[in-house]
C-alpha positions as CSV (number, residue, x, y, z in Angstrom):
1,M,25.8,-64.8,-2.8
2,K,28.2,-62.0,-3.3
3,L,27.3,-59.2,-5.7
4,P,30.0,-57.9,-8.1
5,R,31.4,-54.7,-6.8
6,R,30.1,-52.7,-9.8
7,R,26.6,-54.2,-9.4
8,F,26.6,-53.4,-5.7
9,L,27.6,-49.8,-6.2
10,H,25.0,-49.4,-8.8
11,L,22.2,-50.7,-6.5
12,A,23.5,-48.5,-3.6
13,A,23.4,-45.4,-5.8
14,G,19.9,-46.2,-6.9
15,A,18.7,-46.7,-3.4
16,A,20.3,-43.4,-2.3
17,A,18.5,-41.6,-5.2
18,L,15.1,-42.9,-4.2
19,P,14.4,-40.3,-1.4
20,V,15.4,-37.4,-3.7
21,A,13.3,-38.8,-6.6
22,S,10.4,-39.2,-4.1
23,R,10.7,-35.6,-2.9
24,V,10.9,-34.2,-6.5
25,A,7.8,-36.2,-7.5
26,R,6.0,-35.0,-4.4
27,A,6.7,-31.4,-5.3
28,Q,5.8,-31.9,-8.9
29,A,2.4,-33.4,-7.9
30,Y,1.7,-30.6,-5.4
31,P,-1.0,-29.4,-5.1
32,S,-3.3,-32.2,-5.8
33,R,-6.2,-30.8,-3.7
34,P,-7.4,-27.4,-2.4
35,V,-5.0,-25.4,-0.2
36,R,-6.2,-23.2,2.6
37,I,-4.6,-19.9,3.5
38,V,-5.5,-19.0,7.1
39,V,-5.9,-15.2,7.6
40,G,-6.2,-13.9,11.2
41,F,-8.6,-11.0,10.3
42,P,-12.2,-10.7,9.1
43,P,-13.0,-10.5,5.4
44,G,-12.6,-7.1,3.8
45,Q,-9.7,-5.9,5.9
46,T,-6.4,-5.0,4.2
47,G,-4.7,-8.2,5.2
48,D,-7.6,-10.3,3.9
49,I,-7.7,-8.4,0.6
50,S,-3.9,-8.8,0.1
51,A,-4.1,-12.5,0.8
52,R,-6.9,-13.0,-1.7
53,L,-4.9,-11.3,-4.5
54,L,-2.1,-13.9,-4.2
55,G,-4.5,-16.7,-3.4
56,Q,-6.2,-16.1,-6.7
57,W,-2.8,-16.0,-8.5
58,L,-1.7,-19.3,-7.0
59,S,-5.1,-20.9,-7.9
60,D,-4.7,-19.9,-11.5
61,R,-1.0,-20.9,-11.7
62,L,-1.2,-24.2,-9.8
63,G,-4.6,-25.5,-10.9
64,Q,-6.1,-26.0,-7.4
65,P,-8.1,-23.6,-5.3
66,F,-6.2,-21.6,-2.7
67,V,-9.0,-20.9,-0.3
68,I,-9.0,-18.1,2.2
69,E,-10.0,-19.2,5.7
70,N,-10.7,-16.3,8.0
71,R,-9.9,-17.0,11.7
72,P,-9.9,-13.6,13.3
73,G,-9.1,-12.9,16.9
74,A,-6.2,-12.3,19.3
75,S,-4.2,-10.3,16.8
76,S,-3.8,-13.3,14.5
77,S,-2.8,-15.7,17.3
78,I,-5.8,-17.9,16.7
79,A,-5.0,-18.3,13.0
80,T,-1.3,-18.9,13.8
81,E,-2.0,-21.6,16.4
82,L,-4.3,-23.4,13.9
83,V,-1.5,-23.5,11.3
84,V,1.2,-24.5,13.8
85,N,-0.9,-27.6,14.6
86,A,-1.8,-28.4,11.0
87,P,-0.1,-31.3,9.1
88,P,3.2,-30.1,7.5
89,D,2.1,-31.1,4.0
90,G,1.8,-27.7,2.2
91,Y,-2.0,-27.7,2.4
92,T,-2.4,-25.2,5.2
93,L,-0.6,-21.9,4.9
94,L,-0.5,-18.8,7.2
95,W,-0.9,-15.3,6.0
96,V,1.9,-13.7,8.1
97,V,1.4,-10.2,9.4
98,T,3.2,-7.7,11.6
99,S,1.1,-8.8,14.6
100,N,3.0,-12.1,14.5
101,Y,6.3,-10.3,15.1
102,I,4.8,-8.2,17.8
103,N,3.0,-11.0,19.6
104,A,6.3,-12.9,20.0
105,T,7.3,-10.3,22.7
106,L,4.0,-8.8,23.8
107,K,2.2,-12.1,24.6
108,T,4.2,-14.3,26.9
109,N,1.7,-17.1,27.2
110,L,1.3,-18.1,23.5
111,P,1.0,-21.9,23.0
112,Y,3.7,-21.7,20.2
113,N,6.9,-20.0,19.3
114,F,6.4,-18.2,16.0
115,I,10.1,-18.3,14.8
116,R,10.5,-21.9,15.9
117,D,7.1,-23.3,14.8
118,I,6.4,-21.5,11.5
119,E,8.4,-22.2,8.4
120,P,9.1,-19.1,6.3
121,V,7.8,-19.5,2.7
122,A,7.9,-16.1,1.1
123,S,7.7,-12.4,1.9
124,T,5.0,-10.7,-0.1
125,T,4.6,-6.9,0.5
126,R,5.4,-4.0,2.7
127,S,2.3,-2.0,3.4
128,T,2.5,1.7,4.1
129,L,1.0,3.4,7.1
130,V,0.3,7.1,7.1
131,A,0.5,9.7,9.9
132,V,-2.8,11.6,9.9
133,V,-4.3,14.3,12.1
134,N,-7.7,15.8,12.6
135,P,-7.8,19.1,10.6
136,S,-8.3,21.1,13.8
137,V,-4.8,20.2,14.9
138,P,-2.6,23.2,13.8
139,V,0.2,21.2,12.1
140,K,0.9,20.4,8.5
141,T,4.2,18.7,8.7
142,V,6.1,16.2,10.9
143,P,8.4,18.8,12.4
144,E,5.3,20.9,13.2
145,L,3.7,17.9,14.9
146,I,6.8,17.3,17.0
147,G,7.1,21.0,17.9
148,Y,3.4,21.2,18.8
149,A,3.5,18.0,20.9
150,K,6.5,19.3,22.9
151,A,4.9,22.7,23.4
152,N,1.6,21.2,24.5
153,P,2.3,18.0,26.6
154,G,-0.7,15.9,27.3
155,K,-2.9,17.6,24.7
156,L,-2.7,15.1,21.9
157,N,-4.4,11.7,21.9
158,M,-3.1,9.0,19.6
159,A,-5.7,6.5,18.3
160,S,-4.8,3.0,17.2
161,G,-6.7,-0.1,16.0
162,G,-5.8,-2.0,19.2
163,I,-3.0,-2.6,21.7
164,G,0.0,-4.2,20.0
165,N,-1.0,-4.0,16.3
166,S,0.9,-2.1,13.6
167,T,-1.1,1.1,14.0
168,H,-0.1,1.2,17.7
169,L,3.5,0.2,17.4
170,A,4.2,2.7,14.5
171,G,3.1,5.5,16.8
172,E,5.1,4.2,19.7
173,L,8.2,4.0,17.6
174,F,7.6,7.6,16.6
175,K,7.3,8.6,20.2
176,M,10.4,6.7,21.1
177,M,12.5,8.3,18.4
178,T,11.2,11.9,18.9
179,G,10.7,12.0,22.7
180,I,7.2,13.5,22.4
181,E,4.2,12.6,24.4
182,L,1.1,11.2,22.7
183,F,-1.6,9.6,24.9
184,H,-2.5,6.2,23.4
185,V,-6.2,5.5,23.0
186,P,-6.7,1.9,21.6
187,Y,-9.9,0.9,19.7
188,R,-11.1,-2.5,18.4
189,G,-10.1,-1.9,14.9
190,S,-9.3,1.0,12.6
191,A,-12.9,1.8,11.7
192,P,-14.0,3.1,15.1
193,A,-10.6,4.8,15.7
194,L,-11.1,6.7,12.4
195,T,-14.6,7.7,13.4
196,D,-13.3,9.4,16.6
197,L,-10.3,10.9,14.8
198,I,-12.6,12.5,12.2
199,S,-14.9,13.9,15.0
200,G,-12.0,15.2,17.0
201,Q,-12.3,12.9,20.0
202,V,-8.6,11.9,19.3
203,Q,-6.1,13.9,17.3
204,V,-3.4,11.7,15.7
205,M,-3.2,8.2,14.2
206,F,-0.7,6.1,12.3
207,D,-3.1,4.2,10.1
208,L,-2.8,1.7,7.3
209,T,-3.1,3.7,4.0
210,P,-6.2,1.8,2.5
211,S,-8.5,2.6,5.4
212,S,-7.5,6.3,5.6
213,I,-7.0,7.3,2.0
214,G,-10.7,8.0,1.3
215,Y,-10.9,10.3,4.2
216,I,-7.7,12.0,3.2
217,R,-9.0,12.7,-0.3
218,A,-12.3,14.0,1.1
219,G,-10.4,16.4,3.3
220,Q,-11.6,14.9,6.6
221,L,-8.1,13.9,7.6
222,R,-4.8,15.8,7.1
223,P,-1.9,13.5,6.1
224,L,1.6,14.5,7.3
225,A,3.8,11.7,6.0
226,V,4.1,8.0,5.3
227,T,5.9,5.6,7.6
228,T,7.9,3.5,5.0
229,A,11.5,4.1,4.0
230,T,10.4,5.3,0.5
231,R,7.5,7.4,-0.6
232,S,4.2,5.7,-1.4
233,G,2.8,5.3,-4.9
234,A,-0.7,5.7,-3.4
235,L,0.2,9.1,-1.8
236,P,3.2,10.2,-3.9
237,E,3.1,13.9,-2.7
238,L,3.7,12.9,0.9
239,P,7.2,12.8,2.4
240,T,8.4,9.9,4.6
241,I,8.7,10.4,8.3
242,G,12.3,9.3,7.9
243,E,13.0,12.5,6.0
244,F,12.6,14.3,9.3
245,V,13.3,11.6,11.8
246,P,16.4,9.8,10.4
247,G,16.1,6.0,10.7
248,Y,12.4,5.9,11.3
249,E,10.6,3.1,9.3
250,A,7.5,1.2,10.0
251,S,5.5,-1.0,7.7
252,A,3.1,-3.9,7.7
253,A,5.5,-6.6,6.4
254,G,3.5,-9.6,5.2
255,G,4.2,-13.0,3.9
256,F,3.4,-16.7,3.8
257,G,4.3,-19.2,6.4
258,A,3.8,-23.0,6.8
259,P,3.9,-25.5,9.7
260,K,7.4,-26.5,10.7
261,G,8.6,-29.6,8.8
262,T,6.8,-28.7,5.5
263,P,8.8,-30.3,2.7
264,V,11.5,-28.0,1.4
265,E,10.5,-28.8,-2.2
266,I,7.0,-27.6,-1.7
267,I,8.2,-24.5,0.0
268,R,10.5,-23.7,-2.9
269,K,7.7,-24.3,-5.4
270,L,5.4,-22.0,-3.5
271,N,8.1,-19.4,-3.1
272,A,8.8,-19.4,-6.9
273,E,5.1,-19.0,-7.8
274,I,4.6,-16.2,-5.2
275,N,7.6,-14.3,-6.5
276,A,6.2,-14.7,-10.0
277,G,2.9,-13.2,-8.8
278,L,4.7,-10.3,-7.2
279,S,6.4,-9.5,-10.5
280,D,3.2,-9.5,-12.5
281,P,2.3,-6.0,-13.6
282,D,-1.4,-6.4,-12.8
283,V,-0.8,-7.8,-9.3
284,R,1.8,-5.0,-8.6
285,S,-0.8,-2.4,-9.7
286,R,-3.5,-3.8,-7.5
287,Y,-1.1,-3.9,-4.5
288,A,0.0,-0.3,-5.3
289,S,-3.7,0.8,-4.9
290,L,-3.6,-0.7,-1.4
291,G,-0.5,1.3,-0.5
292,S,1.6,-1.9,-0.6
293,V,5.0,-2.6,-2.3
294,P,5.8,-6.1,-3.5
295,H,8.8,-7.5,-1.5
296,P,9.8,-10.8,-3.2
297,G,12.7,-13.0,-1.9
298,S,13.8,-16.4,-0.9
299,P,12.5,-18.3,2.1
300,A,15.8,-17.5,3.8
301,D,15.3,-13.8,3.1
302,F,11.8,-14.0,4.7
303,G,13.3,-15.8,7.7
304,K,15.8,-12.9,8.2
305,L,13.0,-10.4,7.8
306,V,10.9,-12.1,10.5
307,A,13.8,-12.2,12.9
308,A,14.7,-8.5,12.3
309,E,11.1,-7.3,12.6
310,T,10.6,-9.4,15.8
311,E,13.7,-7.8,17.3
312,K,12.8,-4.3,16.2
313,W,9.3,-4.4,17.7
314,A,10.6,-6.1,20.9
315,T,12.7,-3.0,21.5
316,V,9.7,-0.7,21.1
317,I,7.5,-2.8,23.3
318,K,10.0,-2.9,26.1
319,F,10.8,0.8,25.8
320,A,7.1,1.8,25.9
321,G,6.2,-0.7,28.6
322,I,3.3,-2.0,26.5
323,K,1.2,-4.7,28.1
324,P,-1.3,-7.0,26.4
325,E,-5.0,-6.4,26.8
């Protein structure tokens, strides 16, 4: 039996609309159960605290728990691999950190390709690092540090929280752009590095603001400048390194990622809610206390940031000849 042309076109249009309606319904129903946010660091560290702030916001807004799952180790590679292999249904998210961009070049044997296998959902914040020295070092400004290092080659040791993390690469970028010599001493985390910095075993560190700010306020460390392009609300009196070294910028640029193939409607919904959280005055105030600046944007914006940061740190890694542990 032949269908009238009008009837045929009506049925065809309805059939074509079904996938769209299905996707919209799926996004509207999401989430219908708890969502896990996988964080590649132990509880209490800056990245973990930051993830919990937005996890709580998403829980309150979307009516389901957004549960932090800490999977520390291998500079967030363990957490990333878990998310890469999770079902692409929006119920497993990755807290993306600078280590992800660095690992793409530093670690050649990763079982995944970060840019290919993780879907960008939303950028969240840029977190400030601060250049600090032991008070025994006779410098109070960035130009004085550069001058002292050049006049005393081999005398300054630079601590970091580990090979290839943001506290290491921020220092290597500084060395690359100024031509000074700082001998790198890696530690297993910022806490032991700061202990030796305070005691004078090492002299310089480019540390995340939250872990150093208490020692700065107590006079145990002398801050010189922050690493971001703009001054930090947590340490407003400090200049940026870029004021003395034009073009210098280093920050811990975080965000949310999801397994490749996660439905675009779910990604858009998450992106909208995350951006709403980043605009909330209370959330912004709490991030400011951590030395972090909200950095909202679209999934495409975050994808561009991931690519730019990966390229930037690849240049530093190759210049410095950094090898993984």
